[in-house]
PQR file of N, CA, C, O and H, with PARSE charges and radii, in Angstrom:
ATOM      1  N   UNK A   1       0.116   5.996  -7.746 -0.4000 1.5000
ATOM      2  CA  UNK A   1       0.752   4.849  -7.349 -0.0000 2.0000
ATOM      3  C   UNK A   1       2.306   5.471  -6.810  0.5500 1.7000
ATOM      4  O   UNK A   1       2.967   4.828  -5.995 -0.5500 1.4000
ATOM      5  N   UNK A   2       2.757   6.701  -7.331 -0.4000 1.5000
ATOM      6  CA  UNK A   2       3.988   7.915  -6.731 -0.0000 2.0000
ATOM      7  C   UNK A   2       3.829   8.264  -5.347  0.5500 1.7000
ATOM      8  O   UNK A   2       4.736   8.106  -4.530 -0.5500 1.4000
ATOM      9  H   UNK A   2       2.220   7.224  -7.993  0.4000 1.0000
ATOM     10  N   UNK A   3       2.390   8.862  -4.982 -0.4000 1.5000
ATOM     11  CA  UNK A   3       1.714   9.153  -4.407 -0.0000 2.0000
ATOM     12  C   UNK A   3       1.515   8.137  -2.735  0.5500 1.7000
ATOM     13  O   UNK A   3       1.715   8.528  -1.585 -0.5500 1.4000
ATOM     14  H   UNK A   3       1.653   8.990  -5.646  0.4000 1.0000
ATOM     15  N   UNK A   4       1.128   6.977  -3.159 -0.4000 1.5000
ATOM     16  CA  UNK A   4       1.249   5.884  -2.447 -0.0000 2.0000
ATOM     17  C   UNK A   4       2.287   5.876  -1.843  0.5500 1.7000
ATOM     18  O   UNK A   4       2.278   6.102  -0.633 -0.5500 1.4000
ATOM     19  H   UNK A   4       0.965   6.660  -4.094  0.4000 1.0000
ATOM     20  N   UNK A   5       3.603   5.582  -2.604 -0.4000 1.5000
ATOM     21  CA  UNK A   5       4.816   5.261  -2.078 -0.0000 2.0000
ATOM     22  C   UNK A   5       5.523   6.054  -1.321  0.5500 1.7000
ATOM     23  O   UNK A   5       6.333   5.758  -0.443 -0.5500 1.4000
ATOM     24  H   UNK A   5       3.610   5.399  -3.587  0.4000 1.0000
ATOM     25  N   UNK A   6       5.117   7.269  -1.769 -0.4000 1.5000
ATOM     26  CA  UNK A   6       5.530   8.341  -0.682 -0.0000 2.0000
ATOM     27  C   UNK A   6       5.190   8.358   0.129  0.5500 1.7000
ATOM     28  O   UNK A   6       6.066   8.180   0.975 -0.5500 1.4000
ATOM     29  H   UNK A   6       4.459   7.510  -2.482  0.4000 1.0000
ATOM     30  N   UNK A   7       3.715   8.567   0.735 -0.4000 1.5000
ATOM     31  CA  UNK A   7       3.329   8.274   1.905 -0.0000 2.0000
ATOM     32  C   UNK A   7       3.973   6.939   2.656  0.5500 1.7000
ATOM     33  O   UNK A   7       4.857   6.940   3.513 -0.5500 1.4000
ATOM     34  H   UNK A   7       3.003   8.712   0.047  0.4000 1.0000
ATOM     35  N   UNK A   8       3.197   5.676   2.025 -0.4000 1.5000
ATOM     36  CA  UNK A   8       4.523   4.473   3.214 -0.0000 2.0000
ATOM     37  C   UNK A   8       5.904   4.645   3.351  0.5500 1.7000
ATOM     38  O   UNK A   8       6.435   3.936   4.205 -0.5500 1.4000
ATOM     39  H   UNK A   8       2.478   5.675   1.329  0.4000 1.0000
ATOM     40  N   UNK A   9       6.686   5.488   2.657 -0.4000 1.5000
ATOM     41  CA  UNK A   9       8.014   5.550   3.111 -0.0000 2.0000
ATOM     42  C   UNK A   9       7.782   6.790   4.246  0.5500 1.7000
ATOM     43  O   UNK A   9       8.188   6.622   5.396 -0.5500 1.4000
ATOM     44  H   UNK A   9       6.255   6.065   1.963  0.4000 1.0000
ATOM     45  N   UNK A  10       7.255   7.764   3.937 -0.4000 1.5000
ATOM     46  CA  UNK A  10       6.700   9.091   5.398 -0.0000 2.0000
ATOM     47  C   UNK A  10       6.528   8.086   6.477  0.5500 1.7000
ATOM     48  O   UNK A  10       7.214   7.986   7.495 -0.5500 1.4000
ATOM     49  H   UNK A  10       6.926   7.901   3.003  0.4000 1.0000
ATOM     50  N   UNK A  11       5.480   7.328   6.101 -0.4000 1.5000
ATOM     51  CA  UNK A  11       4.638   6.702   7.087 -0.0000 2.0000
ATOM     52  C   UNK A  11       5.587   5.616   8.522  0.5500 1.7000
ATOM     53  O   UNK A  11       5.378   5.447   9.723 -0.5500 1.4000
ATOM     54  H   UNK A  11       4.923   7.409   5.274  0.4000 1.0000
ATOM     55  N   UNK A  12       6.679   5.085   7.493 -0.4000 1.5000
ATOM     56  CA  UNK A  12       7.949   4.108   8.050 -0.0000 2.0000
ATOM     57  C   UNK A  12       8.640   4.787   8.783  0.5500 1.7000
ATOM     58  O   UNK A  12       8.775   4.393   9.942 -0.5500 1.4000
ATOM     59  H   UNK A  12       6.849   5.223   6.517  0.4000 1.0000
ATOM     60  N   UNK A  13       9.292   6.003   8.364 -0.4000 1.5000
ATOM     61  CA  UNK A  13      10.136   6.673   8.917 -0.0000 2.0000
ATOM     62  C   UNK A  13       9.648   7.021  10.002  0.5500 1.7000
ATOM     63  O   UNK A  13      10.409   6.653  10.897 -0.5500 1.4000
ATOM     64  H   UNK A  13       9.182   6.323   7.423  0.4000 1.0000
ATOM     65  N   UNK A  14       8.632   7.625  10.460 -0.4000 1.5000
ATOM     66  CA  UNK A  14       7.466   8.459  11.256 -0.0000 2.0000
ATOM     67  C   UNK A  14       7.060   7.772  11.864  0.5500 1.7000
ATOM     68  O   UNK A  14       6.753   8.223  12.968 -0.5500 1.4000
ATOM     69  H   UNK A  14       8.014   7.924   9.733  0.4000 1.0000
ATOM     70  N   UNK A  15       6.702   5.934  11.577 -0.4000 1.5000
ATOM     71  CA  UNK A  15       6.725   4.819  12.813 -0.0000 2.0000
ATOM     72  C   UNK A  15       7.864   4.176  13.768  0.5500 1.7000
ATOM     73  O   UNK A  15       7.632   3.408  14.702 -0.5500 1.4000
ATOM     74  H   UNK A  15       6.951   5.568  10.681  0.4000 1.0000
ATOM     75  N   UNK A  16       9.254   4.675  13.321 -0.4000 1.5000
ATOM     76  CA  UNK A  16      10.093   4.540  13.894 -0.0000 2.0000
ATOM     77  C   UNK A  16      10.688   5.445  15.095  0.5500 1.7000
ATOM     78  O   UNK A  16      11.153   5.039  16.160 -0.5500 1.4000
ATOM     79  H   UNK A  16       9.443   5.299  12.562  0.4000 1.0000
ATOM     80  N   UNK A  17      10.523   7.073  14.547 -0.4000 1.5000
ATOM     81  CA  UNK A  17      10.230   7.742  15.196 -0.0000 2.0000
ATOM     82  C   UNK A  17       9.520   7.848  16.161  0.5500 1.7000
ATOM     83  O   UNK A  17      10.060   8.298  17.172 -0.5500 1.4000
ATOM     84  H   UNK A  17      10.146   7.403  13.681  0.4000 1.0000
ATOM     85  N   UNK A  18       8.141   7.504  16.224 -0.4000 1.5000
ATOM     86  CA  UNK A  18       6.891   7.492  17.149 -0.0000 2.0000
ATOM     87  C   UNK A  18       7.234   6.472  17.858  0.5500 1.7000
ATOM     88  O   UNK A  18       6.507   6.388  18.848 -0.5500 1.4000
ATOM     89  H   UNK A  18       7.703   7.139  15.402  0.4000 1.0000
ATOM     90  N   UNK A  19       8.210   5.452  17.785 -0.4000 1.5000
ATOM     91  CA  UNK A  19       8.164   4.383  18.607 -0.0000 2.0000
ATOM     92  C   UNK A  19       9.318   4.945  19.815  0.5500 1.7000
ATOM     93  O   UNK A  19       9.353   4.444  20.939 -0.5500 1.4000
ATOM     94  H   UNK A  19       8.800   5.521  16.981  0.4000 1.0000
ATOM     95  N   UNK A  20      10.259   6.086  19.366 -0.4000 1.5000
ATOM     96  CA  UNK A  20      11.264   5.831  20.277 -0.0000 2.0000
ATOM     97  C   UNK A  20      10.620   7.245  20.979  0.5500 1.7000
ATOM     98  O   UNK A  20      11.368   8.059  21.522 -0.5500 1.4000
ATOM     99  H   UNK A  20      10.231   6.493  18.453  0.4000 1.0000
ATOM    100  N   UNK A  21       9.113   7.446  20.902 -0.4000 1.5000
ATOM    101  CA  UNK A  21       8.554   8.725  21.883 -0.0000 2.0000
ATOM    102  C   UNK A  21       8.413   9.705  21.103  0.5500 1.7000
ATOM    103  O   UNK A  21       8.072  10.682  21.769 -0.5500 1.4000
ATOM    104  H   UNK A  21       8.506   6.785  20.460  0.4000 1.0000
ATOM    105  N   UNK A  22       8.487   9.902  20.215 -0.4000 1.5000
ATOM    106  CA  UNK A  22       8.344  11.219  19.191 -0.0000 2.0000
ATOM    107  C   UNK A  22       7.184  11.845  19.336  0.5500 1.7000
ATOM    108  O   UNK A  22       6.671  11.615  18.241 -0.5500 1.4000
ATOM    109  H   UNK A  22       8.764   9.108  19.674  0.4000 1.0000
ATOM    110  N   UNK A  23       6.395  12.493  19.946 -0.4000 1.5000
ATOM    111  CA  UNK A  23       4.796  12.811  20.090 -0.0000 2.0000
ATOM    112  C   UNK A  23       3.966  13.032  18.573  0.5500 1.7000
ATOM    113  O   UNK A  23       2.938  12.588  18.061 -0.5500 1.4000
ATOM    114  H   UNK A  23       6.811  12.679  20.836  0.4000 1.0000
ATOM    115  N   UNK A  24       5.432  14.322  18.055 -0.4000 1.5000
ATOM    116  CA  UNK A  24       4.810  14.826  16.535 -0.0000 2.0000
ATOM    117  C   UNK A  24       4.709  13.693  15.509  0.5500 1.7000
ATOM    118  O   UNK A  24       3.836  13.759  14.642 -0.5500 1.4000
ATOM    119  H   UNK A  24       6.267  14.683  18.471  0.4000 1.0000
ATOM    120  N   UNK A  25       5.527  12.694  15.559 -0.4000 1.5000
ATOM    121  CA  UNK A  25       5.870  11.384  14.810 -0.0000 2.0000
ATOM    122  C   UNK A  25       4.337  11.099  14.725  0.5500 1.7000
ATOM    123  O   UNK A  25       3.629  11.134  13.719 -0.5500 1.4000
ATOM    124  H   UNK A  25       6.235  12.641  16.263  0.4000 1.0000
ATOM    125  N   UNK A  26       3.897  10.736  16.346 -0.4000 1.5000
ATOM    126  CA  UNK A  26       2.468   9.846  16.106 -0.0000 2.0000
ATOM    127  C   UNK A  26       1.510  10.322  15.872  0.5500 1.7000
ATOM    128  O   UNK A  26       0.408   9.775  15.915 -0.5500 1.4000
ATOM    129  H   UNK A  26       4.472  10.707  17.164  0.4000 1.0000
ATOM    130  N   UNK A  27       1.836  11.844  15.470 -0.4000 1.5000
ATOM    131  CA  UNK A  27       0.218  12.587  15.034 -0.0000 2.0000
ATOM    132  C   UNK A  27       0.561  12.459  13.639  0.5500 1.7000
ATOM    133  O   UNK A  27      -0.423  12.129  12.977 -0.5500 1.4000
ATOM    134  H   UNK A  27       2.731  12.288  15.435  0.4000 1.0000
ATOM    135  N   UNK A  28       1.561  12.597  12.996 -0.4000 1.5000
ATOM    136  CA  UNK A  28       2.048  12.611  11.520 -0.0000 2.0000
ATOM    137  C   UNK A  28       1.183  11.394  11.204  0.5500 1.7000
ATOM    138  O   UNK A  28       0.416  11.491  10.245 -0.5500 1.4000
ATOM    139  H   UNK A  28       2.361  12.865  13.534  0.4000 1.0000
ATOM    140  N   UNK A  29       1.219  10.302  11.878 -0.4000 1.5000
ATOM    141  CA  UNK A  29       1.352   8.713  11.506 -0.0000 2.0000
ATOM    142  C   UNK A  29      -0.532   8.684  11.454  0.5500 1.7000
ATOM    143  O   UNK A  29      -1.257   8.038  10.698 -0.5500 1.4000
ATOM    144  H   UNK A  29       1.842  10.223  12.657  0.4000 1.0000
ATOM    145  N   UNK A  30      -0.932   9.716  12.644 -0.4000 1.5000
ATOM    146  CA  UNK A  30      -2.267   9.146  12.887 -0.0000 2.0000
ATOM    147  C   UNK A  30      -2.937  10.163  11.350  0.5500 1.7000
ATOM    148  O   UNK A  30      -3.374   9.610  10.341 -0.5500 1.4000
ATOM    149  H   UNK A  30      -0.343  10.241  13.258  0.4000 1.0000
ATOM    150  N   UNK A  31      -2.883  11.222  11.479 -0.4000 1.5000
ATOM    151  CA  UNK A  31      -3.186  12.007   9.912 -0.0000 2.0000
ATOM    152  C   UNK A  31      -2.674  11.296   8.577  0.5500 1.7000
ATOM    153  O   UNK A  31      -3.274  11.568   7.537 -0.5500 1.4000
ATOM    154  H   UNK A  31      -2.528  11.671  12.299  0.4000 1.0000
ATOM    155  N   UNK A  32      -1.510  10.328   8.535 -0.4000 1.5000
ATOM    156  CA  UNK A  32      -1.057  10.035   7.727 -0.0000 2.0000
ATOM    157  C   UNK A  32      -1.753   9.057   6.846  0.5500 1.7000
ATOM    158  O   UNK A  32      -1.762   8.975   5.618 -0.5500 1.4000
ATOM    159  H   UNK A  32      -1.022  10.107   9.379  0.4000 1.0000
ATOM    160  N   UNK A  33      -2.570   8.039   8.132 -0.4000 1.5000
ATOM    161  CA  UNK A  33      -3.153   6.874   7.771 -0.0000 2.0000
ATOM    162  C   UNK A  33      -4.938   7.131   7.627  0.5500 1.7000
ATOM    163  O   UNK A  33      -5.909   6.379   7.707 -0.5500 1.4000
ATOM    164  H   UNK A  33      -2.563   8.105   9.129  0.4000 1.0000
ATOM    165  N   UNK A  34      -4.803   8.216   7.442 -0.4000 1.5000
ATOM    166  CA  UNK A  34      -6.427   8.985   6.850 -0.0000 2.0000
ATOM    167  C   UNK A  34      -6.003   9.102   5.338  0.5500 1.7000
ATOM    168  O   UNK A  34      -6.809   8.788   4.463 -0.5500 1.4000
ATOM    169  H   UNK A  34      -4.014   8.827   7.377  0.4000 1.0000
ATOM    170  N   UNK A  35      -4.625   9.595   4.998 -0.4000 1.5000
ATOM    171  CA  UNK A  35      -4.641  10.050   3.638 -0.0000 2.0000
ATOM    172  C   UNK A  35      -4.793   8.791   3.135  0.5500 1.7000
ATOM    173  O   UNK A  35      -5.505   8.553   2.160 -0.5500 1.4000
ATOM    174  H   UNK A  35      -3.969   9.850   5.709  0.4000 1.0000
ATOM    175  N   UNK A  36      -4.041   7.796   3.860 -0.4000 1.5000
ATOM    176  CA  UNK A  36      -3.431   6.492   3.366 -0.0000 2.0000
ATOM    177  C   UNK A  36      -5.041   5.574   2.731  0.5500 1.7000
ATOM    178  O   UNK A  36      -5.353   4.978   1.700 -0.5500 1.4000
ATOM    179  H   UNK A  36      -3.462   7.989   4.653  0.4000 1.0000
ATOM    180  N   UNK A  37      -5.579   5.847   3.781 -0.4000 1.5000
ATOM    181  CA  UNK A  37      -7.243   5.572   3.377 -0.0000 2.0000
ATOM    182  C   UNK A  37      -7.973   5.970   1.744  0.5500 1.7000
ATOM    183  O   UNK A  37      -8.607   5.363   0.880 -0.5500 1.4000
ATOM    184  H   UNK A  37      -5.326   6.331   4.619  0.4000 1.0000
ATOM    185  N   UNK A  38      -7.489   7.229   1.940 -0.4000 1.5000
ATOM    186  CA  UNK A  38      -8.156   7.898   0.779 -0.0000 2.0000
ATOM    187  C   UNK A  38      -7.597   7.239  -0.617  0.5500 1.7000
ATOM    188  O   UNK A  38      -8.183   6.627  -1.510 -0.5500 1.4000
ATOM    189  H   UNK A  38      -6.975   7.721   2.642  0.4000 1.0000
ATOM    190  N   UNK A  39      -6.441   7.555  -0.468 -0.4000 1.5000
ATOM    191  CA  UNK A  39      -5.274   7.227  -1.809 -0.0000 2.0000
ATOM    192  C   UNK A  39      -5.543   5.708  -2.158  0.5500 1.7000
ATOM    193  O   UNK A  39      -5.670   5.227  -3.284 -0.5500 1.4000
ATOM    194  H   UNK A  39      -5.965   8.052   0.258  0.4000 1.0000
ATOM    195  N   UNK A  40      -5.595   5.130  -1.066 -0.4000 1.5000
ATOM    196  CA  UNK A  40      -5.762   3.374  -1.325 -0.0000 2.0000
ATOM    197  C   UNK A  40      -7.268   3.212  -2.358  0.5500 1.7000
ATOM    198  O   UNK A  40      -7.349   2.591  -3.418 -0.5500 1.4000
ATOM    199  H   UNK A  40      -5.492   5.520  -0.151  0.4000 1.0000
ATOM    200  N   UNK A  41      -8.347   3.971  -1.663 -0.4000 1.5000
ATOM    201  CA  UNK A  41      -9.594   3.985  -2.211 -0.0000 2.0000
ATOM    202  C   UNK A  41      -9.293   4.150  -3.766  0.5500 1.7000
ATOM    203  O   UNK A  41      -9.429   3.246  -4.591 -0.5500 1.4000
ATOM    204  H   UNK A  41      -8.281   4.476  -0.802  0.4000 1.0000
ATOM    205  N   UNK A  42      -8.857   5.468  -4.040 -0.4000 1.5000
ATOM    206  CA  UNK A  42      -8.735   5.848  -5.691 -0.0000 2.0000
ATOM    207  C   UNK A  42      -7.710   4.711  -6.285  0.5500 1.7000
ATOM    208  O   UNK A  42      -7.983   4.303  -7.414 -0.5500 1.4000
ATOM    209  H   UNK A  42      -8.747   6.202  -3.370  0.4000 1.0000
ATOM    210  N   UNK A  43      -6.658   4.210  -5.691 -0.4000 1.5000
ATOM    211  CA  UNK A  43      -5.926   3.416  -6.157 -0.0000 2.0000
ATOM    212  C   UNK A  43      -6.994   2.070  -6.622  0.5500 1.7000
ATOM    213  O   UNK A  43      -7.249   1.730  -7.778 -0.5500 1.4000
ATOM    214  H   UNK A  43      -6.436   4.542  -4.774  0.4000 1.0000
ATOM    215  N   UNK A  44      -7.435   1.537  -5.538 -0.4000 1.5000
ATOM    216  CA  UNK A  44      -8.251   0.406  -6.051 -0.0000 2.0000
ATOM    217  C   UNK A  44      -9.147   0.959  -7.293  0.5500 1.7000
ATOM    218  O   UNK A  44      -9.224   0.203  -8.262 -0.5500 1.4000
ATOM    219  H   UNK A  44      -7.228   1.813  -4.599  0.4000 1.0000
ATOM    220  N   UNK A  45      -9.564   1.719  -7.332 -0.4000 1.5000
ATOM    221  CA  UNK A  45     -11.138   1.978  -7.854 -0.0000 2.0000
ATOM    222  C   UNK A  45     -10.228   1.949  -9.450  0.5500 1.7000
ATOM    223  O   UNK A  45     -10.838   1.459 -10.399 -0.5500 1.4000
ATOM    224  H   UNK A  45      -9.501   2.332  -6.545  0.4000 1.0000
ATOM    225  N   UNK A  46      -9.038   2.385  -9.651 -0.4000 1.5000
ATOM    226  CA  UNK A  46      -7.935   2.979 -11.122 -0.0000 2.0000
ATOM    227  C   UNK A  46      -7.613   1.314 -11.161  0.5500 1.7000
ATOM    228  O   UNK A  46      -7.823   0.760 -12.240 -0.5500 1.4000
ATOM    229  H   UNK A  46      -8.542   2.783  -8.879  0.4000 1.0000
ATOM    230  N   UNK A  47      -7.148   0.548 -10.110 -0.4000 1.5000
ATOM    231  CA  UNK A  47      -6.676  -0.874 -10.430 -0.0000 2.0000
ATOM    232  C   UNK A  47      -7.849  -1.703 -11.098  0.5500 1.7000
ATOM    233  O   UNK A  47      -7.648  -2.409 -12.085 -0.5500 1.4000
ATOM    234  H   UNK A  47      -6.977   0.998  -9.234  0.4000 1.0000
ATOM    235  N   UNK A  48      -9.033  -1.576 -10.520 -0.4000 1.5000
ATOM    236  CA  UNK A  48     -10.320  -2.549 -11.378 -0.0000 2.0000
ATOM    237  C   UNK A  48     -10.422  -1.938 -12.584  0.5500 1.7000
ATOM    238  O   UNK A  48     -10.123  -2.487 -13.645 -0.5500 1.4000
ATOM    239  H   UNK A  48      -9.197  -1.002  -9.718  0.4000 1.0000
ATOM    240  N   UNK A  49     -10.882  -0.686 -12.462 -0.4000 1.5000
ATOM    241  CA  UNK A  49     -10.936  -0.150 -14.155 -0.0000 2.0000
ATOM    242  C   UNK A  49      -9.799  -0.465 -15.111  0.5500 1.7000
ATOM    243  O   UNK A  49     -10.024  -0.641 -16.309 -0.5500 1.4000
ATOM    244  H   UNK A  49     -11.125  -0.240 -11.601  0.4000 1.0000
ATOM    245  N   UNK A  50      -8.902  -0.519 -14.730 -0.4000 1.5000
ATOM    246  CA  UNK A  50      -7.607  -0.790 -15.511 -0.0000 2.0000
ATOM    247  C   UNK A  50      -7.830  -2.355 -16.120  0.5500 1.7000
ATOM    248  O   UNK A  50      -7.787  -2.844 -17.249 -0.5500 1.4000
ATOM    249  H   UNK A  50      -8.719  -0.376 -13.757  0.4000 1.0000
ATOM    250  N   UNK A  51      -8.041  -2.773 -15.022 -0.4000 1.5000
ATOM    251  CA  UNK A  51      -8.354  -4.094 -15.157 -0.0000 2.0000
ATOM    252  C   UNK A  51      -9.064  -4.723 -16.070  0.5500 1.7000
ATOM    253  O   UNK A  51      -8.639  -5.574 -16.852 -0.5500 1.4000
ATOM    254  H   UNK A  51      -8.076  -2.376 -14.105  0.4000 1.0000
ATOM    255  N   UNK A  52     -10.526  -4.173 -15.954 -0.4000 1.5000
ATOM    256  CA  UNK A  52     -11.768  -4.420 -16.814 -0.0000 2.0000
ATOM    257  C   UNK A  52     -11.418  -4.066 -18.302  0.5500 1.7000
ATOM    258  O   UNK A  52     -11.577  -4.856 -19.233 -0.5500 1.4000
ATOM    259  H   UNK A  52     -10.871  -3.481 -15.319  0.4000 1.0000
ATOM    260  N   UNK A  53     -10.858  -2.624 -18.441 -0.4000 1.5000
ATOM    261  CA  UNK A  53     -10.724  -2.575 -20.046 -0.0000 2.0000
ATOM    262  C   UNK A  53      -9.423  -2.773 -20.240  0.5500 1.7000
ATOM    263  O   UNK A  53      -8.715  -1.853 -20.651 -0.5500 1.4000
ATOM    264  H   UNK A  53     -10.729  -1.982 -17.685  0.4000 1.0000
ATOM    265  N   UNK A  54      -8.912  -4.042 -19.962 -0.4000 1.5000
ATOM    266  CA  UNK A  54      -7.420  -4.829 -20.379 -0.0000 2.0000
ATOM    267  C   UNK A  54      -6.345  -3.971 -20.142  0.5500 1.7000
ATOM    268  O   UNK A  54      -5.259  -4.452 -20.463 -0.5500 1.4000
ATOM    269  H   UNK A  54      -9.487  -4.790 -19.628  0.4000 1.0000
ATOM    270  N   UNK A  55      -6.319  -2.693 -19.613 -0.4000 1.5000
ATOM    271  CA  UNK A  55      -4.967  -1.791 -19.541 -0.0000 2.0000
ATOM    272  C   UNK A  55      -4.096  -2.693 -18.656  0.5500 1.7000
ATOM    273  O   UNK A  55      -2.984  -2.796 -19.173 -0.5500 1.4000
ATOM    274  H   UNK A  55      -7.202  -2.301 -19.353  0.4000 1.0000
ATOM    275  N   UNK A  56      -4.206  -3.447 -17.406 -0.4000 1.5000
ATOM    276  CA  UNK A  56      -3.528  -4.194 -16.384 -0.0000 2.0000
ATOM    277  C   UNK A  56      -4.127  -5.830 -16.898  0.5500 1.7000
ATOM    278  O   UNK A  56      -5.234  -6.017 -17.403 -0.5500 1.4000
ATOM    279  H   UNK A  56      -5.110  -3.363 -16.987  0.4000 1.0000
ATOM    280  N   UNK A  57      -3.307  -6.680 -16.681 -0.4000 1.5000
ATOM    281  CA  UNK A  57      -3.664  -7.829 -16.840 -0.0000 2.0000
ATOM    282  C   UNK A  57      -3.531  -8.571 -15.956  0.5500 1.7000
ATOM    283  O   UNK A  57      -2.589  -7.957 -15.455 -0.5500 1.4000
ATOM    284  H   UNK A  57      -2.408  -6.527 -16.271  0.4000 1.0000
ATOM    285  N   UNK A  58      -3.676  -9.464 -15.252 -0.4000 1.5000
ATOM    286  CA  UNK A  58      -3.457 -10.357 -13.653 -0.0000 2.0000
ATOM    287  C   UNK A  58      -2.617 -11.413 -14.370  0.5500 1.7000
ATOM    288  O   UNK A  58      -2.620 -11.933 -15.486 -0.5500 1.4000
ATOM    289  H   UNK A  58      -4.442  -9.963 -15.659  0.4000 1.0000
ATOM    290  N   UNK A  59      -2.040 -11.487 -13.470 -0.4000 1.5000
ATOM    291  CA  UNK A  59      -0.697 -12.416 -13.496 -0.0000 2.0000
ATOM    292  C   UNK A  59      -1.176 -14.052 -13.615  0.5500 1.7000
ATOM    293  O   UNK A  59      -2.002 -14.091 -12.704 -0.5500 1.4000
ATOM    294  H   UNK A  59      -2.038 -11.064 -12.564  0.4000 1.0000
ATOM    295  N   UNK A  60      -1.152 -15.096 -14.061 -0.4000 1.5000
ATOM    296  CA  UNK A  60      -2.037 -16.513 -13.976 -0.0000 2.0000
ATOM    297  C   UNK A  60      -1.062 -16.831 -12.712  0.5500 1.7000
ATOM    298  O   UNK A  60       0.015 -16.249 -12.573 -0.5500 1.4000
ATOM    299  H   UNK A  60      -0.481 -15.064 -14.802  0.4000 1.0000
ATOM    300  N   UNK A  61      -1.509 -17.734 -11.875 -0.4000 1.5000
ATOM    301  CA  UNK A  61      -0.736 -18.260 -10.974 -0.0000 2.0000
ATOM    302  C   UNK A  61      -0.553 -19.306 -11.240  0.5500 1.7000
ATOM    303  O   UNK A  61      -1.305 -19.907 -12.008 -0.5500 1.4000
ATOM    304  H   UNK A  61      -2.383 -18.207 -11.987  0.4000 1.0000
ATOM    305  N   UNK A  62       0.510 -19.859 -10.686 -0.4000 1.5000
ATOM    306  CA  UNK A  62       1.107 -21.319 -11.504 -0.0000 2.0000
ATOM    307  C   UNK A  62       1.151 -22.123 -10.421  0.5500 1.7000
ATOM    308  O   UNK A  62       1.856 -21.789  -9.469 -0.5500 1.4000
ATOM    309  H   UNK A  62       1.121 -19.371 -10.062  0.4000 1.0000
ATOM    310  N   UNK A  63       0.162 -23.697 -10.380 -0.4000 1.5000
ATOM    311  CA  UNK A  63      -0.005 -24.538  -9.659 -0.0000 2.0000
ATOM    312  C   UNK A  63       1.030 -25.474  -9.781  0.5500 1.7000
ATOM    313  O   UNK A  63       1.421 -26.049 -10.796 -0.5500 1.4000
ATOM    314  H   UNK A  63      -0.411 -23.968 -11.153  0.4000 1.0000
ATOM    315  N   UNK A  64       1.533 -25.581  -8.324 -0.4000 1.5000
ATOM    316  CA  UNK A  64       2.748 -26.433  -8.132 -0.0000 2.0000
ATOM    317  C   UNK A  64       2.235 -27.318  -7.514  0.5500 1.7000
ATOM    318  O   UNK A  64       1.499 -27.195  -6.534 -0.5500 1.4000
ATOM    319  H   UNK A  64       1.216 -25.113  -7.499  0.4000 1.0000
ATOM    320  N   UNK A  65       2.641 -28.464  -8.128 -0.4000 1.5000
ATOM    321  CA  UNK A  65       2.364 -30.027  -7.693 -0.0000 2.0000
ATOM    322  C   UNK A  65       3.678 -30.718  -7.194  0.5500 1.7000
ATOM    323  O   UNK A  65       4.757 -30.521  -7.753 -0.5500 1.4000
ATOM    324  H   UNK A  65       3.239 -28.564  -8.924  0.4000 1.0000
ATOM    325  N   UNK A  66       3.536 -31.477  -6.190 -0.4000 1.5000
ATOM    326  CA  UNK A  66       4.914 -31.597  -5.667 -0.0000 2.0000
ATOM    327  C   UNK A  66       4.689 -33.579  -5.391  0.5500 1.7000
ATOM    328  O   UNK A  66       3.576 -34.033  -5.126 -0.5500 1.4000
ATOM    329  H   UNK A  66       2.659 -31.637  -5.736  0.4000 1.0000
ATOM    330  N   UNK A  67       5.447 -34.132  -5.470 -0.4000 1.5000
ATOM    331  CA  UNK A  67       5.273 -35.734  -5.876 -0.0000 2.0000
ATOM    332  C   UNK A  67       6.368 -35.984  -4.360  0.5500 1.7000
ATOM    333  O   UNK A  67       7.256 -35.250  -3.925 -0.5500 1.4000
ATOM    334  H   UNK A  67       6.352 -33.764  -5.685  0.4000 1.0000
ATOM    335  N   UNK A  68       5.976 -36.997  -3.967 -0.4000 1.5000
ATOM    336  CA  UNK A  68       6.283 -37.544  -2.930 -0.0000 2.0000
ATOM    337  C   UNK A  68       7.461 -38.627  -3.597  0.5500 1.7000
ATOM    338  O   UNK A  68       7.186 -39.324  -4.574 -0.5500 1.4000
ATOM    339  H   UNK A  68       5.255 -37.593  -4.320  0.4000 1.0000
ATOM    340  N   UNK A  69       8.915 -38.663  -2.870 -0.4000 1.5000
ATOM    341  CA  UNK A  69       9.752 -39.697  -3.748 -0.0000 2.0000
ATOM    342  C   UNK A  69       9.909 -40.920  -3.583  0.5500 1.7000
ATOM    343  O   UNK A  69      10.598 -41.566  -4.372 -0.5500 1.4000
ATOM    344  H   UNK A  69       9.139 -38.097  -2.076  0.4000 1.0000
TER
END
């Protein structure tokens, strides 16, 4: 989870730099998205496993009913 946060933070900073025309920042974004994909897959597997074992519980959705006045 910590790796994911760090990677997203650095990608966000590099996106701003790339938008301004920094070519090396654009290259870091391209390589960063590959890392993001790998970390995302690991996170998804771990979260599904935690959900199945009961270590992580889903939040229940709350239904909101609106009444007409």
